[in-house]
PLY file of the C-alpha trace (Angstrom):
ply
format ascii 1.0
element vertex 92
property float x
property float y
property float z
element edge 91
property int vertex1
property int vertex2
end_header
120.70 104.31 198.65
117.79 101.42 198.28
118.80 97.83 198.67
120.27 96.78 194.77
118.67 94.17 194.10
115.35 96.11 193.71
114.18 96.33 190.02
111.42 98.74 191.14
111.20 101.80 188.84
108.78 103.67 191.68
107.96 103.53 195.16
104.77 101.48 195.76
101.46 101.57 198.47
99.12 99.55 199.87
95.37 100.02 197.70
93.39 97.48 198.11
90.13 98.29 195.76
88.04 96.44 194.40
88.83 96.37 189.85
86.90 95.12 186.53
87.53 94.54 182.83
86.19 92.72 180.15
87.39 91.43 176.54
85.72 89.96 173.62
85.19 86.75 175.91
84.17 88.00 179.09
83.48 90.24 182.32
86.43 89.97 184.89
87.16 91.36 188.37
89.80 91.15 190.87
91.28 93.14 193.56
94.46 95.61 193.83
96.96 94.81 196.10
99.28 98.34 195.53
99.47 100.74 193.54
102.58 103.19 192.37
103.51 106.02 189.67
103.54 103.46 186.75
101.14 101.05 187.70
98.80 98.66 189.83
98.87 94.81 191.07
95.61 92.93 190.70
95.12 89.86 192.38
93.25 87.66 190.05
92.86 84.09 188.99
92.16 85.16 185.53
95.50 87.32 184.17
94.99 88.51 180.81
98.46 87.95 178.02
101.00 89.57 178.36
101.25 92.94 176.42
97.39 93.31 176.32
95.28 96.34 176.69
92.89 96.58 179.18
90.65 99.06 180.50
90.13 99.04 184.45
86.95 100.21 186.57
87.98 100.79 189.75
84.76 101.22 192.26
84.95 104.21 194.38
83.70 104.37 197.56
80.08 106.66 196.84
79.23 104.47 194.60
81.42 105.92 190.93
83.85 104.46 189.07
87.10 105.70 187.30
88.53 104.15 184.11
92.14 103.45 184.01
93.99 102.64 180.31
96.36 100.01 181.89
98.79 97.07 179.10
99.38 93.53 181.09
102.94 93.98 181.74
103.83 90.47 183.83
102.21 87.97 185.88
102.91 86.26 189.12
102.03 82.97 190.18
100.14 81.85 193.32
102.14 80.83 196.42
101.51 80.06 199.76
102.48 83.62 200.60
101.08 85.61 197.84
97.64 85.78 195.57
98.41 84.85 191.82
97.65 88.13 188.97
98.88 90.51 186.88
101.20 93.53 187.07
99.59 96.43 185.00
101.44 99.15 183.80
99.72 102.65 183.61
99.24 103.79 179.73
98.12 107.77 179.71
0 1
1 2
2 3
3 4
4 5
5 6
6 7
7 8
8 9
9 10
10 11
11 12
12 13
13 14
14 15
15 16
16 17
17 18
18 19
19 20
20 21
21 22
22 23
23 24
24 25
25 26
26 27
27 28
28 29
29 30
30 31
31 32
32 33
33 34
34 35
35 36
36 37
37 38
38 39
39 40
40 41
41 42
42 43
43 44
44 45
45 46
46 47
47 48
48 49
49 50
50 51
51 52
52 53
53 54
54 55
55 56
56 57
57 58
58 59
59 60
60 61
61 62
62 63
63 64
64 65
65 66
66 67
67 68
68 69
69 70
70 71
71 72
72 73
73 74
74 75
75 76
76 77
77 78
78 79
79 80
80 81
81 82
82 83
83 84
84 85
85 86
86 87
87 88
88 89
89 90
90 91
């Protein structure tokens, strides 16, 4: 069995992809670090408020984009070891 201190519900996989989103105030962009069945972590200097819904546009290799409905679940401050950003949960 895995580490009992591990809180994650789903196994993560590395994924580096550019994502964009906007709200009434501005347009934003960031990069995914990892993805799981439950959501994705986005490295960004401009995380949105906890619980805020957002539609992510994920850039695909062919120049197309995938639209994914999410909600901000948690934040991570920047440190010497890791970029800051937000964890978003898949809604649909």
